[in-house]
C-alpha positions as a printed Julia matrix, in Angstrom:
405×3 Matrix{Float64}:
 -115.2   -146.65  24.16
 -114.19  -145.41  20.73
 -110.58  -145.26  19.7
 -109.1   -141.82  20.27
 -105.47  -142.22  19.26
 -105.82  -142.03  15.49
 -104.7   -138.45  14.99
 -101.56  -138.94  17.07
 -100.63  -141.97  15.02
 -100.8   -139.89  11.89
  -99.02  -136.8   13.11
  -96.19  -138.32  15.11
  -95.46  -140.81  12.36
  -94.51  -138.01   9.97
  -91.28  -137.44  11.84
  -90.01  -140.99  11.75
  -90.15  -141.62   8.04
  -86.47  -141.58   7.13
  -83.95  -139.3    8.81
  -80.52  -139.21   7.25
  -77.62  -139.71   9.65
  -75.29  -136.74  10.15
  -72.07  -135.88  11.92
  -72.13  -135.63  15.7
  -71.99  -132.09  17.1
  -72.55  -129.15  14.77
  -72.14  -125.46  15.6
  -75.26  -123.37  15.97
  -76.65  -122.32  12.64
  -75.78  -125.45  10.71
  -78.57  -126.66   8.45
  -78.46  -130.28   7.37
  -80.55  -131.76   4.56
  -82.91  -134.45   5.76
  -84.27  -136.87   3.16
  -87.84  -137.73   4.14
  -88.66  -139.65   0.98
  -87.4   -140.03  -2.56
  -89.01  -136.74  -3.51
  -88.87  -134.6   -0.35
  -85.76  -133.04   1.19
  -86.14  -130.94   4.31
  -83.84  -128.81   6.41
  -82.79  -129.5    9.99
  -81.38  -126.8   12.28
  -79.5   -127.58  15.53
  -79.02  -124.76  18.04
  -76.75  -126.87  20.25
  -77.86  -125.01  23.36
  -77.43  -121.52  21.89
  -80.46  -119.23  22.47
  -82.27  -118.67  19.17
  -85.14  -116.57  17.84
  -87.37  -117.67  14.95
  -89.13  -114.85  13.11
  -90.47  -113.71   9.77
  -88.48  -111.07   7.84
  -89.86  -107.86   6.38
  -91.37  -107.57   2.9
  -91.36  -104.81   0.29
  -94.45  -103.4   -1.38
  -94.43  -106.19  -3.98
  -94.51  -108.84  -1.26
  -90.92  -110.09  -1.64
  -88.59  -110.35   1.34
  -86.66  -107.14   1.82
  -84.63  -106.96   5.0
  -81.13  -105.67   4.23
  -79.61  -106.6    7.57
  -80.85  -110.15   7.28
  -79.81  -110.56   3.65
  -76.26  -109.5    4.46
  -76.0   -112.06   7.24
  -77.75  -115.06   5.75
  -75.48  -118.0    5.09
  -77.43  -120.65   3.23
  -78.15  -119.25  -0.2
  -81.12  -117.09   0.72
  -82.09  -114.55  -1.94
  -84.68  -111.74  -2.15
  -86.82  -114.0   -4.36
  -88.64  -115.51  -1.42
  -91.98  -114.38  -0.09
  -92.89  -114.13   3.58
  -95.15  -116.94   4.67
  -92.96  -119.69   3.18
  -90.51  -119.91   6.07
  -88.67  -117.93   8.73
  -85.31  -116.54   9.73
  -83.46  -118.04  12.71
  -81.08  -115.66  14.47
  -78.61  -115.97  17.35
  -75.64  -114.17  18.86
  -72.13  -115.46  18.2
  -68.86  -113.7   19.09
  -70.65  -110.4   19.57
  -72.43  -110.53  16.21
  -75.93  -111.53  15.14
  -76.02  -114.42  12.72
  -78.91  -115.52  10.55
  -80.09  -118.54   8.62
  -83.26  -119.01   6.58
  -85.44  -122.05   7.34
  -88.23  -123.11   5.04
  -91.69  -123.97   6.34
  -90.81  -127.67   6.08
  -87.79  -127.38   8.37
  -87.26  -128.94  11.78
  -85.55  -126.98  14.56
  -83.87  -128.5   17.63
  -82.68  -126.64  20.71
  -80.17  -129.43  21.35
  -77.73  -131.29  19.13
  -77.52  -134.19  16.71
  -76.48  -137.46  18.37
  -74.57  -135.58  21.09
  -75.32  -134.22  24.56
  -75.49  -130.48  25.24
  -74.82  -128.94  28.65
  -76.83  -125.73  28.56
  -80.22  -124.18  29.26
  -82.11  -124.07  25.97
  -84.05  -120.92  25.05
  -86.19  -120.67  21.89
  -88.44  -117.73  20.97
  -90.84  -117.66  18.03
  -92.33  -114.24  17.3
  -93.91  -111.84  14.85
  -95.68  -114.07  12.37
  -98.95  -114.11  10.47
 -101.16  -116.75  12.09
 -103.06  -119.09   9.74
 -100.97  -118.24   6.68
 -100.36  -120.78   3.93
  -97.17  -122.24   5.44
  -95.94  -122.68   9.01
  -92.85  -121.01  10.39
  -91.34  -124.48  10.58
  -92.86  -127.95  10.7
  -91.36  -129.37  13.9
  -89.92  -127.58  16.91
  -88.1   -129.56  19.62
  -86.69  -128.08  22.81
  -84.23  -130.96  23.04
  -81.95  -132.69  20.58
  -82.14  -135.47  18.03
  -80.61  -138.55  19.63
  -78.78  -136.45  22.24
  -79.67  -135.2   25.72
  -79.91  -131.65  27.06
  -78.21  -131.33  30.44
  -80.25  -128.37  31.63
  -83.67  -126.74  31.29
  -85.75  -125.89  28.22
  -87.79  -122.72  27.67
  -89.92  -122.16  24.55
  -91.82  -118.89  24.05
  -94.41  -118.55  21.28
  -95.53  -115.04  20.29
  -97.95  -114.94  17.35
  -96.51  -118.14  15.89
  -97.64  -120.8   13.48
  -95.98  -124.16  14.14
  -97.09  -127.55  12.94
  -95.79  -129.64  15.88
  -94.18  -128.42  19.11
  -92.37  -130.69  21.59
  -90.83  -129.37  24.79
  -88.42  -132.3   24.98
  -86.25  -134.0   22.39
  -86.64  -136.6   19.69
  -85.17  -139.76  21.2
  -83.25  -137.49  23.53
  -83.9   -136.54  27.16
  -83.97  -133.32  29.21
  -82.44  -133.51  32.69
  -84.15  -130.36  34.01
  -87.51  -128.63  33.61
  -89.49  -127.77  30.47
  -91.51  -124.57  30.03
  -93.66  -123.76  27.01
  -95.36  -120.37  27.21
  -97.34  -118.36  24.7
  -99.0   -114.98  24.24
 -101.25  -113.75  21.47
 -102.72  -115.8   18.65
 -100.81  -119.01  18.02
 -101.62  -121.95  15.78
 -100.38  -125.55  15.9
 -101.57  -129.03  15.06
 -100.14  -130.85  18.09
  -98.32  -129.61  21.17
  -96.54  -131.96  23.59
  -94.91  -130.79  26.81
  -92.43  -133.66  27.01
  -90.37  -135.43  24.39
  -91.07  -137.79  21.49
  -89.69  -141.34  21.76
  -90.07  -143.33  18.55
  -88.64  -146.85  18.41
  -88.07  -147.47  14.72
  -84.63  -149.1   14.77
  -83.73  -149.3   18.48
  -85.12  -148.75  21.97
  -86.0   -145.05  22.32
  -85.93  -142.76  25.37
  -87.11  -139.13  25.53
  -87.59  -138.43  29.24
  -87.87  -135.17  31.18
  -86.07  -135.37  34.52
  -87.82  -132.36  36.06
  -91.29  -130.86  35.69
  -93.24  -129.71  32.63
  -95.25  -126.47  32.49
  -97.43  -125.31  29.61
  -98.64  -121.76  30.19
 -100.7   -120.85  27.13
 -102.34  -117.45  27.56
 -104.15  -114.93  25.44
 -104.82  -117.36  22.61
 -108.11  -116.04  21.33
 -108.2   -117.9   18.0
 -105.69  -120.62  18.71
 -106.16  -124.02  17.18
 -104.67  -127.35  18.24
 -105.68  -130.88  17.36
 -104.1   -132.49  20.4
 -102.59  -130.94  23.52
 -100.5   -133.26  25.73
  -98.9   -132.26  29.02
  -96.5   -135.2   29.37
  -94.4   -137.05  26.81
  -95.32  -139.02  23.69
  -94.02  -142.6   23.26
  -94.7   -144.48  20.05
  -93.62  -148.07  19.42
  -93.48  -148.69  15.68
  -91.3   -151.81  15.74
  -90.32  -154.59  18.16
  -88.3   -152.09  20.2
  -89.64  -150.19  23.21
  -90.29  -146.45  23.53
  -90.19  -144.39  26.73
  -91.15  -140.7   27.2
  -91.6   -140.25  30.94
  -91.77  -137.07  33.04
  -90.29  -137.53  36.5
  -91.8   -134.41  38.08
  -95.14  -132.59  37.92
  -97.09  -131.55  34.83
  -99.02  -128.27  34.81
 -101.14  -127.35  31.79
 -102.96  -124.0   31.7
 -104.57  -122.8   28.47
 -106.86  -120.01  27.33
 -108.83  -119.87  24.12
 -107.83  -123.26  22.76
 -109.77  -124.8   19.91
 -108.87  -128.43  20.44
 -110.05  -132.02  19.98
 -108.2   -133.73  22.83
 -106.46  -132.47  25.95
 -104.35  -134.91  27.95
 -102.69  -133.91  31.2
 -100.41  -136.94  31.43
  -98.42  -138.62  28.7
  -99.49  -140.63  25.65
  -98.18  -144.12  24.91
  -99.23  -146.21  21.93
  -98.06  -148.93  19.61
  -98.84  -149.2   15.91
  -99.12  -153.0   15.71
  -99.33  -156.19  17.73
  -95.67  -157.05  17.06
  -94.44  -153.71  18.42
  -92.7   -153.18  21.76
  -94.38  -151.76  24.84
  -94.48  -147.92  25.0
  -94.39  -145.98  28.29
  -95.27  -142.33  28.97
  -95.62  -142.04  32.75
  -95.71  -138.92  34.93
  -94.07  -139.39  38.31
  -95.62  -136.4   40.1
  -98.94  -134.57  40.07
 -100.9   -133.45  37.0
 -103.01  -130.29  36.73
 -105.11  -129.28  33.7
 -106.99  -125.97  33.49
 -108.85  -124.6   30.45
 -110.46  -121.17  30.12
 -112.69  -119.92  27.29
 -111.94  -122.86  25.0
 -113.84  -125.16  22.67
 -113.58  -128.96  22.82
 -114.41  -130.38  19.4
 -115.53  -133.8   18.17
 -114.24  -135.34  14.94
 -115.08  -138.6   13.21
 -114.18  -139.48   9.64
 -113.18  -142.86   8.24
 -111.09  -144.77  10.79
 -110.21  -141.69  12.84
 -112.32  -140.65  15.82
 -111.28  -137.82  18.13
 -113.7   -137.97  21.02
 -113.56  -134.38  22.14
 -112.33  -135.01  25.66
 -110.37  -133.43  28.47
 -108.36  -136.09  30.35
 -106.57  -135.32  33.61
 -104.46  -138.48  33.42
 -102.57  -140.14  30.59
 -103.61  -142.03  27.46
 -102.45  -145.58  26.8
 -103.18  -147.43  23.57
 -101.66  -150.87  24.2
  -99.15  -148.94  26.31
  -98.62  -147.52  29.8
  -99.4   -143.89  30.73
  -99.7   -143.86  34.53
  -99.59  -140.9   36.93
  -97.72  -141.35  40.22
  -99.39  -138.51  42.11
 -102.74  -136.72  42.12
 -104.63  -135.3   39.15
 -106.95  -132.31  38.8
 -108.88  -130.8   35.92
 -110.82  -127.53  35.7
 -112.76  -126.22  32.71
 -114.11  -122.66  32.85
 -116.4   -121.03  30.26
 -115.54  -123.82  27.8
 -117.89  -125.11  25.08
 -118.06  -128.82  24.22
 -119.45  -130.11  20.94
 -122.68  -132.02  21.44
 -121.07  -135.33  20.43
 -117.94  -134.78  22.53
 -117.08  -137.17  25.34
 -116.64  -134.51  28.01
 -114.34  -134.54  31.05
 -112.49  -137.6   32.35
 -110.98  -137.17  35.8
 -108.52  -140.04  35.29
 -106.8   -141.44  32.21
 -107.79  -143.37  29.08
 -106.65  -146.95  28.38
 -107.45  -149.0   25.31
 -106.18  -152.53  24.78
 -105.74  -155.55  27.04
 -102.24  -154.48  28.13
 -103.0   -150.76  28.36
 -102.68  -148.82  31.61
 -103.63  -145.24  32.45
 -103.88  -145.42  36.22
 -103.64  -142.62  38.79
 -101.91  -143.6   42.03
 -103.36  -140.68  43.98
 -106.71  -138.9   43.94
 -108.65  -136.87  41.38
 -110.46  -133.53  41.6
 -112.62  -131.95  38.89
 -114.21  -128.5   38.61
 -116.67  -127.58  35.86
 -117.35  -123.85  36.15
 -118.87  -120.73  34.59
 -120.65  -121.85  31.45
 -118.74  -125.03  30.66
 -121.09  -127.64  29.15
 -119.54  -131.11  28.94
 -122.09  -133.83  28.18
 -120.46  -136.27  30.59
 -118.24  -136.37  33.64
 -116.34  -139.63  34.1
 -115.32  -139.76  37.74
 -112.49  -142.26  37.35
 -110.74  -143.33  34.16
 -112.06  -144.57  30.82
 -111.01  -148.08  29.75
 -111.84  -150.36  26.83
 -110.79  -153.82  25.63
 -109.69  -154.9   29.12
 -107.42  -151.94  29.7
 -107.12  -150.44  33.19
 -107.71  -146.77  34.0
 -108.31  -146.51  37.72
 -108.04  -143.66  40.21
 -106.75  -145.3   43.38
 -107.34  -142.4   45.78
 -110.25  -140.07  46.53
 -112.42  -138.63  43.74
 -114.38  -135.4   44.01
 -115.82  -132.9   41.57
 -117.9   -129.75  41.51
 -119.91  -128.1   38.74
 -122.2   -125.11  38.45
 -124.83  -126.7   36.18
 -127.7   -128.81  37.48
 -129.29  -130.17  34.3
 -128.32  -132.25  31.31
 -125.05  -133.66  32.65
 -124.44  -137.35  33.11
 -122.18  -138.5   35.93
 -120.48  -141.88  35.39
C-alpha cells in the first residue's frame, strides 16, 4: 500500500512553526501578532466565545475597499488602501453596537481563547466572498481555542467562503460538546477537519471533542478540498504524545466535493521514529456519504494521495480506531482511473499503526459511482492492523470492471 499521509504532514505542519506566547484571556476583537518565521508575521483573532461573522467588505469602482460603516468601526489601522480579496472583516455585537476588525488573508481565527477556557457555545459564520480568488478569507479557522478548552458546542457555517484550513475543534484545546460544520453554495478549502488539531511540539497535546461531530456540506458545485476528515487530527512531531479523539459519533455528508482523500474517522501520524504515539479515535459510529463528487489521484515526488474514501480512520505509526460501526455511501461520484477506490474500514501504515473498527461495516456504491476497487475490510501496510471486527456488507449498482478485495 502506498503512503497516503504526505499532504497532511505538509499542511498541518504549517501551523506549528513558531507561535508567540500571549497573555491569557483577551476580549473579543483582539488581534495578536504571531511570528511564524523571521520574515513572516501573521495576525491571530480570538472570539472568546462571542458569535462572529467573517465577510468581505464592499469595493468602489476602482476596486478599493469602500464601506463607510466598516471604516468608521475598524480598530486596527485599516485604511481604504486595501483591495478586496486580500482579507476579510470580522464583526460581532458588543454592548449593543457592532464592532469590526480587519483580518488579512494570512490570519488565524479562533472561536475560543488563548491559553484559557471559555464557557460558551461558539458560533462562526463566513459569508459573501469570491471563491477561488487570489487570497483566502483567512488561513486557519478553528472552532475552539489555542491551548484552551471550549465548555460548550461549536457551530461553523460557510456561505461562499474561501478558507485554507478549517478545524471544528481547537488547536491543543478541547470541545466538551458537539461540533457542527455546515456549508451552502460554492466553498473552497485545502483541508477540512471535523475535530481538533493536537500537535505535540513542546508538550503532550490534547484536542478532543466530547460530543459528536457533524459535517453537512451541501450545494458545493465547484468545491475543492485536498483532504476531508470527519474526526480529529493528531500529529506527533516530537517525543511527546498527541491526542485528538471524538467521544461520540461522526457524520460526514458532502455534495460536489473535488477531493483527494475522504476519511470518516480521525487521522493520527508521527513525523519521525523518535516521536510520541498519536491517537485520533472515534468512540461512536462513523457515517460517510458523498454525492456528485470527484475523487482524485495525485502522485508527485514523495507525496502520493491515493484517491480514496475511507469509512474508518487513518493511522500512520499511530492509532485511529472506531469504537462503533462504520458506513460509507458514494452516489454519482467519479473516481480517477488510478484512484484506490472505497475502503469500508480504516487505513494503517507502520508496525505500530492501528485503524480498527470494533463494530461492522456497510458500503453502498450507487448511481454512476465508478471506484476501481472496493476493500471490504481495512487497508494495512508494514504490519499495521486495520480490521473490521463485526459484519461486513456492501451493495453496488455496477456489474463490470470492479474488483472486490
